[in-house]
C-alpha positions in Angstrom: -2.7 -112.8 66.2 -5.4 -111.6 68.7 -4.4 -108.0 67.9 -4.8 -108.6 64.2 -8.2 -110.2 64.7 -9.3 -107.2 66.8 -8.1 -104.7 64.2 -9.9 -106.5 61.4 -13.1 -106.6 63.6 -13.0 -102.8 63.6 -12.5 -102.8 59.8 -15.5 -105.2 59.3 -17.7 -102.9 61.3 -16.8 -99.9 59.2 -17.4 -101.9 56.0 -20.9 -102.8 57.5 -21.5 -99.1 58.1 -20.7 -98.4 54.4 -23.1 -101.1 53.2 -25.8 -99.9 55.5 -25.5 -96.3 54.2 -25.5 -97.4 50.5 -28.6 -99.6 51.1 -30.3 -96.6 52.9 -29.4 -94.4 50.0 -30.7 -96.7 47.3 -34.0 -97.3 49.1 -34.5 -93.6 50.0 -33.7 -92.2 46.5 -34.5 -95.0 44.0 -37.0 -97.0 46.2 -35.4 -100.3 45.2 -32.6 -102.7 45.8 -31.0 -104.6 42.9 -28.0 -106.7 42.0 -26.2 -103.4 41.2 -25.6 -103.1 45.0 -22.6 -105.3 44.4 -20.8 -102.4 42.7 -21.0 -99.8 45.6 -20.1 -102.6 48.0 -17.0 -103.9 46.2 -15.6 -100.5 45.1 -16.6 -99.0 48.4 -14.7 -101.8 50.3 -11.6 -101.1 48.2 -11.8 -97.4 49.0 -12.3 -98.0 52.7 -9.6 -100.7 53.0 -7.1 -98.3 51.6 -8.1 -95.5 54.1 -8.1 -98.1 56.9 -4.5 -98.9 56.0 -3.5 -95.3 56.7 -5.6 -95.3 59.9 -3.9 -98.5 61.2 -0.5 -97.3 60.3 -1.1 -94.4 62.8 -2.8 -96.5 65.4 -3.7 -95.4 68.9 -5.8 -92.4 69.7 -4.8 -90.7 66.5 -6.0 -93.7 64.4 -9.3 -93.8 66.4 -10.0 -90.1 65.8 -9.2 -90.4 62.1 -11.4 -93.4 61.8 -14.4 -91.7 63.5 -13.7 -88.6 61.4 -13.7 -90.6 58.2 -17.1 -92.2 59.1 -18.6 -88.9 60.0 -17.3 -87.4 56.6 -18.8 -90.4 54.8 -22.2 -89.9 56.6 -22.1 -86.2 55.7 -21.5 -87.0 52.0 -24.5 -89.4 52.0 -26.7 -86.8 53.8 -25.8 -84.0 51.5 -26.6 -86.0 48.4 -29.9 -87.3 49.8 -31.2 -84.0 51.2 -30.0 -82.1 48.1 -31.8 -84.6 45.8 -35.0 -84.4 47.9 -34.9 -80.6 47.4 -33.6 -80.1 43.8 -34.2 -83.6 42.2 -30.6 -83.7 41.1 -27.3 -84.7 42.8 -24.7 -82.1 43.6 -21.1 -82.4 42.6 -17.9 -81.9 44.6 -17.2 -78.7 42.6 -20.6 -77.3 43.6 -20.2 -78.2 47.2 -16.8 -76.4 47.6 -17.3 -73.6 45.0 -20.8 -72.7 45.8 -21.0 -73.1 49.6 -21.1 -69.4 50.4 -23.8 -68.8 47.8 -25.9 -71.8 49.0 -26.1 -70.1 52.4 -28.2 -67.4 50.7 -31.0 -70.0 50.7 -30.9 -70.4 54.5 -34.6 -70.8 55.0 -34.8 -73.5 52.3 -31.9 -75.4 53.8 -33.4 -75.2 57.3 -36.7 -76.4 55.9 -35.0 -79.4 54.2 -33.2 -80.3 57.4 -36.4 -80.2 59.4 -38.2 -82.4 56.9 -35.4 -85.0 56.9 -34.8 -85.3 60.6 -35.6 -89.0 60.6 -33.2 -89.6 57.7 -30.5 -87.7 59.5 -31.0 -89.9 62.6 -30.8 -93.1 60.5 -27.6 -91.9 58.9 -26.0 -90.9 62.2 -26.9 -94.3 63.8 -23.7 -96.1 62.5 -21.5 -93.3 64.0 -22.9 -93.9 67.5 -22.5 -97.7 67.2 -19.1 -97.5 65.7 -17.9 -95.0 68.3 -18.9 -97.4 71.1 -16.8 -100.1 69.4 -13.8 -97.7 69.1 -14.0 -96.7 72.7 -13.8 -100.3 73.8 -11.2 -101.6 71.4 -7.4 -100.9 71.4 -6.2 -99.8 68.0 -2.6 -100.6 67.8 -0.2 -99.9 65.0 0.1 -102.6 62.4 3.3 -104.1 61.1 4.5 -104.6 57.5 2.8 -108.0 57.0 -0.6 -106.8 58.2 -0.3 -103.7 56.1 0.4 -105.8 53.0 -2.7 -107.9 53.8 -4.8 -104.7 53.9 -3.3 -103.3 50.7 -3.9 -106.6 48.9 -7.5 -106.6 50.3 -8.1 -103.2 48.8 -6.7 -104.2 45.5 -8.7 -107.5 45.6 -12.0 -105.7 46.2 -11.2 -103.2 43.4 -10.3 -106.0 40.9 -13.4 -107.9 41.9 -15.5 -104.8 41.3 -13.8 -104.1 38.0 -14.4 -107.6 36.8 -18.1 -107.3 37.7 -18.3 -104.3 35.3 -18.2 -106.9 32.5 -21.5 -108.5 33.7 -24.2 -107.8 31.0 -26.8 -105.2 32.0 -30.1 -104.1 30.5 -29.8 -101.1 28.1 -27.5 -100.0 25.4 -24.8 -98.6 27.6 -22.5 -101.1 29.4 -21.7 -100.7 33.1 -18.0 -100.4 32.0 -18.8 -97.4 29.8 -20.6 -95.7 32.7 -17.7 -96.3 35.0 -14.9 -95.2 32.6 -16.6 -92.2 31.0 -17.7 -88.9 32.5 -21.4 -89.9 32.7 -24.2 -87.9 34.3 -24.2 -88.2 38.1 -27.7 -89.8 38.3 -26.4 -92.8 36.2 -23.3 -93.2 38.4 -25.2 -92.8 41.6 -27.8 -95.4 40.8 -25.3 -98.0 39.5 -22.3 -97.4 41.8 -23.6 -95.6 44.9 -22.4 -92.5 46.7 -18.8 -93.3 47.7 -17.7 -94.6 44.3 -19.4 -91.6 42.6 -17.5 -89.4 45.0 -14.2 -91.1 44.0 -15.0 -90.9 40.3 -15.7 -87.2 40.6 -12.3 -86.7 42.1 -10.9 -88.7 39.2 -12.6 -86.6 36.6 -11.5 -83.4 38.3 -7.9 -84.5 38.0 -8.0 -86.3 34.7 -10.0 -85.1 31.7 -11.2 -87.9 29.5 -11.1 -86.6 26.0 -12.1 -89.9 24.4 -12.0 -90.9 20.8 -14.5 -89.6 18.3 -16.0 -92.0 15.9 -16.3 -91.0 12.3 -19.9 -92.0 11.7 -22.1 -89.7 9.6 -25.6 -89.0 11.0 -28.1 -89.1 8.2 -30.5 -86.1 7.7 -34.1 -86.3 8.6 -35.0 -86.6 4.9 -33.0 -87.5 1.8 -33.3 -84.1 0.0 -30.0 -82.5 -0.9 -29.4 -78.8 -0.7 -27.1 -76.3 -2.2 -24.8 -74.6 0.3 -26.6 -71.3 0.1 -29.8 -73.1 1.1 -28.2 -74.3 4.3 -27.5 -72.8 7.7 -23.9 -73.5 7.3 -20.7 -71.4 7.3 -17.7 -71.7 4.9 -15.4 -73.7 7.3 -12.5 -75.4 5.6 -12.5 -78.5 7.8 -10.0 -80.3 5.6 -7.4 -77.6 6.2 -8.2 -77.5 10.0 -7.7 -81.2 10.3 -4.4 -81.1 8.4 -3.0 -78.3 10.6 -4.3 -79.4 14.0 -1.8 -80.8 16.5 -4.3 -81.7 19.2 -5.7 -85.2 18.3 -9.0 -84.6 20.2 -9.7 -81.4 18.4 -8.7 -83.0 15.1 -11.3 -85.8 15.8 -13.9 -83.1 16.6 -13.2 -81.4 13.3 -13.8 -84.7 11.5 -17.0 -85.3 13.5 -18.5 -81.9 12.7 -17.4 -82.0 9.1 -19.5 -85.1 8.7 -22.7 -83.7 10.3 -25.5 -82.6 8.0 -26.5 -79.0 8.1 -30.1 -78.0 8.4 -31.9 -76.4 5.5 -33.2 -72.8 5.4 -37.0 -72.8 5.3 -40.1 -70.6 5.1 -39.4 -69.2 8.5 -35.8 -68.2 7.9 -35.4 -64.5 8.5 -39.0 -64.0 9.4 -37.8 -61.5 12.1 -34.7 -60.2 10.4 -33.5 -56.9 11.9 -35.7 -57.3 14.9 -34.6 -56.5 18.4 -34.5 -59.6 20.8 -35.6 -59.9 24.4 -34.8 -63.3 25.8 -36.0 -64.5 29.3 -34.9 -67.5 31.2 -37.9 -67.7 33.6 -37.3 -69.4 37.0 -39.3 -72.7 37.2 -41.7 -71.6 34.5 -43.9 -74.2 32.9 -46.9 -74.8 30.7 -49.3 -75.0 33.7 -48.3 -71.5 34.7 -50.2 -70.2 31.7 -53.8 -69.5 32.3 -56.2 -67.2 30.4 -57.4 -65.5 33.6 -54.5 -65.8 36.1 -51.7 -65.0 33.6 -53.4 -63.3 30.7 -50.3 -61.8 29.2 -48.4 -65.1 29.1 -51.5 -66.7 27.7 -51.6 -64.1 24.9 -48.0 -64.5 24.1 -48.3 -68.3 23.8 -51.6 -68.4 21.9 -50.8 -65.5 19.5 -47.2 -66.5 18.8 -45.6 -69.8 18.1 -47.6 -72.3 20.0 -45.2 -75.2 20.9 -47.3 -78.2 21.9 -44.5 -80.7 22.5 -41.7 -78.7 24.2 -39.5 -80.2 26.9 -37.2 -78.6 29.5 -34.8 -81.2 30.9 -33.2 -80.8 34.3 -29.4 -80.9 34.5 -27.0 -81.2 37.5 -26.5 -77.5 38.2 -30.3 -76.7 37.9 -30.7 -73.0 37.1 -27.2 -72.3 35.8 -27.2 -75.4 33.6 -30.7 -74.4 32.4 -29.4 -71.0 31.4 -26.4 -72.6 29.7 -28.5 -74.7 27.5 -30.9 -71.9 26.6 -28.1 -69.4 25.8 -25.3 -71.7 24.4 -27.2 -74.3 22.5 -24.9 -76.9 24.2 -25.5 -79.5 26.9 -23.7 -78.8 30.3 -20.9 -81.0 31.4 -21.5 -83.0 34.6 -19.4 -82.2 37.7 -18.7 -78.6 36.9 -20.4 -75.2 36.5 -20.5 -75.2 32.7 -21.6 -71.6 32.4 -18.9 -70.4 34.7 -16.3 -72.5 32.9 -17.2 -71.0 29.6 -15.9 -67.6 30.8 -13.3 -66.3 28.3 -14.2 -68.9 25.6 -14.9 -68.1 22.0 -18.8 -68.1 21.7 -19.6 -67.2 18.1 -23.2 -68.5 18.0 -24.5 -67.0 21.3 -27.2 -64.5 20.3 -25.5 -61.7 22.2 -22.3 -62.2 20.1 -24.4 -62.2 16.9 -25.9 -58.8 17.8 -22.5 -57.4 18.9 -21.1 -58.4 15.6 -23.7 -56.1 14.0 -22.6 -53.3 16.3 -25.8 -53.6 18.4 -25.7 -53.0 22.2 -26.5 -56.0 24.5 -27.8 -56.0 28.0 -28.4 -58.6 30.7 -30.3 -58.4 34.1 -30.8 -60.7 37.0 -33.0 -59.6 40.0 -31.2 -61.8 42.5 -27.6 -61.4 43.7 -25.5 -60.3 40.7 -22.6 -62.7 41.4 -24.6 -65.9 42.1 -23.3 -68.8 40.0 -20.4 -66.4 38.9 -22.8 -64.3 36.8 -20.7 -61.3 37.6 -18.1 -62.8 35.3 -20.1 -64.8 32.7 -22.9 -62.3 32.0 -20.6 -59.3 31.8 -18.4 -61.3 29.4 -21.3 -62.2 27.1 -23.7 -59.2 27.3 -21.2 -56.5 28.3 -23.9 -54.4 30.0 -24.9 -56.5 33.0 -26.7 -55.5 36.2 -28.0 -57.6 39.1 -29.0 -57.0 42.7 -25.9 -55.5 44.4 -24.4 -54.3 41.1 -26.6 -51.5 39.7 -30.0 -53.1 39.7 -31.9 -51.3 42.4 -34.7 -53.8 43.2 -36.0 -54.5 46.7 -34.0 -57.3 48.4 -36.8 -59.8 49.2 -37.0 -63.5 48.7 -37.6 -64.0 45.9 -37.2 -60.6 44.2 -39.8 -59.2 41.8 -39.6 -59.7 38.1 -42.1 -56.8 37.6 -39.8 -54.5 39.5 -36.8 -55.7 37.3 -38.7 -54.8 34.2 -39.8 -51.4 35.6 -36.2 -50.5 36.6 -34.5 -51.5 33.3 -36.7 -50.7 30.2 -35.6 -47.1 29.9 -31.9 -48.2 29.7 -32.2 -50.1 26.4 -35.5 -49.4 24.8 -34.4 -45.8 24.0 -32.0 -47.4 21.5 -33.1 -48.3 17.9 -31.5 -51.7 18.1 -30.8 -53.9 21.1 -30.7 -57.4 22.5 -31.6 -57.8 26.2 -31.5 -60.9 28.4 -33.3 -61.5 31.7 -32.7 -64.2 34.3 -35.8 -64.0 36.4 -36.2 -65.2 40.0 -39.8 -64.6 41.1 -40.9 -68.1 40.3 -38.4 -69.7 42.7 -39.5 -72.1 45.5 -40.5 -72.5 48.3 -44.1 -71.8 47.4 -45.3 -70.9 50.8 -47.2 -67.8 52.0 -44.6 -67.0 54.6 -41.3 -68.0 52.9 -42.1 -66.6 49.4 -42.7 -62.9 49.0 -44.1 -63.2 45.5 -46.5 -65.9 46.5 -47.8 -63.9 49.4 -47.9 -60.7 47.2 -50.3 -62.3 44.7 -52.2 -64.5 47.2 -55.6 -62.8 46.5 -55.5 -63.9 42.8 -55.4 -67.6 43.8 -57.1 -67.7 47.2 -60.4 -69.1 45.9 -58.9 -71.8 43.6 -59.9 -75.3 44.4 -56.5 -76.8 44.8 -53.7 -77.4 47.3 -51.9 -74.5 49.0 -48.6 -75.5 47.5 -50.0 -75.4 44.0 -51.7 -72.1 44.6 -48.4 -70.7 46.0 -46.6 -71.7 42.7 -49.2 -70.0 40.5 -49.1 -66.9 42.7 -45.3 -66.7 42.2 -45.7 -67.1 38.4 -48.3 -64.3 38.4 -45.4 -61.9 39.1 -43.8 -63.0 35.8 -47.0 -62.3 34.0 -47.2 -58.8 35.5 -43.6 -58.3 34.4 -44.5 -59.3 30.8 -47.5 -57.0 30.8 -45.2 -54.2 31.8 -42.7 -55.2 29.2 -45.3 -55.0 26.4 -46.5 -51.6 27.7 -42.9 -50.3 27.7 -42.3 -51.6 24.1 -45.4 -49.7 23.0 -44.2 -46.6 24.8 -40.9 -46.7 23.0 -42.5 -47.7 19.6 -40.8 -51.1 19.6 -43.8 -53.4 19.4 -43.4 -53.9 15.6 -39.6 -54.7 15.7 -39.1 -56.9 18.8 -39.1 -60.6 19.2 -39.6 -62.1 22.7 -38.4 -65.6 23.7 -39.3 -67.1 27.1 -38.2 -70.5 28.4 -37.7 -72.0 31.8 -34.4 -73.0 33.5 -35.9 -76.2 34.8 -39.3 -77.7 35.8 -40.8 -76.6 39.1 -39.0 -79.2 41.3 -40.2 -77.3 44.4 -43.5 -79.0 43.8 -44.4 -82.6 44.6 -45.5 -84.9 41.9 -49.1 -84.7 43.0 -49.0 -80.9 42.8 -47.6 -81.1 39.2 -50.4 -83.6 38.3 -52.9 -81.3 39.9 -51.7 -78.2 38.0 -51.1 -79.9 34.6 -54.2 -82.1 34.6 -52.3 -85.1 33.5 -50.7 -88.2 35.0 -46.9 -87.9 35.2 -45.6 -91.3 33.9 -41.9 -90.6 33.5 -39.2 -87.9 33.3 -40.4 -86.8 29.9 -43.8 -86.1 31.2 -42.2 -84.3 34.2 -40.1 -82.1 31.9 -42.9 -81.2 29.5 -43.0 -77.4 29.5 -43.7 -74.2 27.6 -41.6 -72.3 25.1 -42.9 -68.8 24.1 -41.6 -67.2 20.9 -43.7 -64.2 20.3 -43.6 -60.9 18.4 -46.5 -58.4 18.8 -46.3 -57.9 15.0 -47.4 -61.5 14.3 -50.7 -61.7 12.5 -51.6 -65.2 13.3 -50.7 -68.1 15.7 -48.3 -70.7 14.3 -48.8 -74.1 15.9 -45.7 -76.3 16.4 -46.3 -80.0 16.9 -42.6 -81.0 16.6 -41.1 -82.7 19.7 -38.3 -80.4 20.8 -36.5 -79.1 23.9 -34.5 -76.2 25.3 -31.4 -77.3 23.3 -33.3 -76.3 20.1 -33.9 -72.7 21.2 -30.7 -71.2 19.9 -30.7 -72.6 16.4 -34.5 -72.0 16.0 -34.2 -68.3 17.1 -31.1 -67.8 15.0 -32.9 -69.1 12.0 -36.0 -66.9 12.7 -33.7 -63.8 13.0 -31.9 -64.7 9.8 -28.5 -64.8 11.5 -25.4 -66.5 10.1 -24.6 -69.6 12.1 -23.5 -73.1 11.4 -26.1 -75.7 12.4 -23.6 -78.5 12.4 -21.8 -77.0 15.4 -24.8 -76.8 17.7 -26.3 -79.7 19.6 -29.9 -78.6 19.0 -31.9 -78.3 15.8 -34.0 -75.6 14.1 -37.5 -77.0 14.7 -38.7 -75.7 11.3 -35.9 -77.4 9.4 -35.5 -80.6 7.5 -34.1 -82.5 10.5 -36.0 -84.1 13.4 -34.9 -82.7 16.8 -33.8 -85.1 19.5 -34.7 -84.5 23.1 -31.9 -85.7 25.3 -32.0 -85.9 29.1 -29.1 -85.6 31.5 -28.9 -89.3 32.0 -28.7 -90.1 28.3 -32.4 -90.9 27.9 -33.8 -89.5 24.6 -37.0 -89.0 22.7 -38.1 -88.0 19.2 -41.2 -88.6 17.1 -40.3 -92.3 16.9 -39.3 -93.5 20.3 -38.8 -92.8 24.0 -35.7 -94.5 25.5 -35.2 -94.7 29.3 -31.4 -95.0 29.9 -31.8 -95.9 33.5 -34.2 -98.8 32.8 -32.6 -99.7 29.5 -36.1 -99.9 27.9 -37.7 -98.2 24.9 -41.3 -97.2 24.2 -42.2 -96.8 20.5 -44.4 -93.8 19.8 -45.6 -94.5 16.2 -44.5 -97.8 15.0 -41.7 -100.1 16.1 -38.4 -99.1 14.7 -35.5 -101.4 14.0 -32.8 -102.2 16.6 -30.3 -100.6 14.3 -32.3 -97.4 14.2 -32.7 -97.4 18.0 -29.0 -97.9 18.4 -28.1 -95.1 16.0 -30.4 -92.7 17.9 -28.8 -93.8 21.2 -25.3 -93.2 19.8 -26.4 -89.8 18.4 -27.7 -88.8 21.9 -24.6 -90.0 23.7 -22.4 -88.2 21.1 -24.2 -84.9 21.6 -23.5 -85.1 25.4 -19.9 -86.0 24.7 -19.3 -83.4 22.1 -20.8 -80.7 24.3 -18.4 -81.5 27.1 -15.5 -81.4 24.7 -16.5 -78.1 23.2 -16.4 -76.7 26.7 -13.2 -78.4 27.8 -11.3 -77.5 24.6 -12.7 -74.0 23.9 -13.4 -75.7 20.6 -15.0 -72.8 18.7 -11.7 -70.8 19.0 -9.9 -73.5 17.0 -12.3 -72.8 14.0 -10.9 -69.2 13.6 -14.3 -67.9 12.6 -14.5 -64.2 11.6 
């Protein structure tokens, strides 16, 4: 009996360590403690009791070593998530940790900087290991017998059942705690509600089991009630009835039903405005509206103020930051949490991607990235989509600095595609990447003189200096277009991959000149759609986001696409775009809904609860359908020509 009590004393100490780490995590990341702490505690205890069963079955030195190793591993998981969030403002997934470890090491200086800034946090996290190790040294961990093993197994089951029952407790917001637990939700929602260890377990679950889910058959009403003939719609002749009748996969069959019931957007006065134009599209690293200045970045200023001037454009941040930002811009779909969505799309049918649209017309497509060519598996995805792809280490001969120069990338590539009559070219830039320090950022130090006299913080000046390199690149791009006589037949689209999370909130407020109230304010950004042939500026007040880029540009180019099958909306159409964040928060011209707080702010007049719920369901369905399109390679099942 004494041995049993001693063994359980070790278990209790490990459970206390878990609770300590979860409390530390919640305070450090979310700056609050709430009743929700019951979930990480109960589910975490279940997880630990199961592992302790294995440890006690071994007993002796082997059990002690395994016990200490498990605690160390648990501490490392907490530290990785907290330090990663401090740096990138998102949580990392198991897939990213194991798949991208070698590539992450390329940011050695940034990792070192993060560790040095979080030394006190590291000490606080390691403290339980020292205390627990002292306990282990003093105690004798003997093997348990069948009866004691059963007690531990039943304890693990009891904690889990208690946690699961607590999922039924009502919670603020439109999404129940049970929904968040069972479905593949964004990591920030799971982390806040369930903590680190349960999130870790749920990620493992979702890597093993794919939750296809059922698709409801609700029809989403169009923004207005006008009806259109089929030739007035951005809609393809897809026989959904036949597809449904002949589909064996129930999930794909439900998807056919869902998309068949979606309203297509109407063609409008801007349809085909740039028909037969060449297209240059740029995903600009950490670009934002406050990087545009008449004196510091005159070319970007010209492109924004003489093209389409988007006044309410948002650029949400997703889990895999830059790669997910590219994915949204290029695919017109939301990324799936827990994986590298762009990488996973390799080999899929991608009929609406702009490169595919140009290739269908027999036009050459090109892509360039001025950092390592294989980062985020771009050596596969970008070669697959654009055919002609070059990056650092794979044919793009730019100087290997950190970060590399966008200007040099333009200078080294224009001759390759501008000599053609028709082309589509894509750039993934890197000059605007953090850290924005004079020693650690080559582009910031290169353009230091342009910002040296500004009355603002050094970090803010460093950011602007880095973005000046993008402006120089755009100045060179326009000169090259003029040299090759392509000024009058080329459309340029520039959007960021994510907001500048390398800046602190006070720096963003300093640069933007506005108080940052919530994530929507944080993600407010700039979209540039500009053709040198445009005769006047076209102001766009519509609230929209990066998910709307693909359908909007497809409509402007007069391309054939089916608006029902994309998650975004042509901003000039008859439908109101819906800005959806990674955690399920959403905004349109009527309301801002915060999914984490479960609260709504009405922008014009108070809308009904039924309308709010329908918007919530629409936002959630867009995230769900995007994940299913990726998982199922759904577009292939449509057999589009």
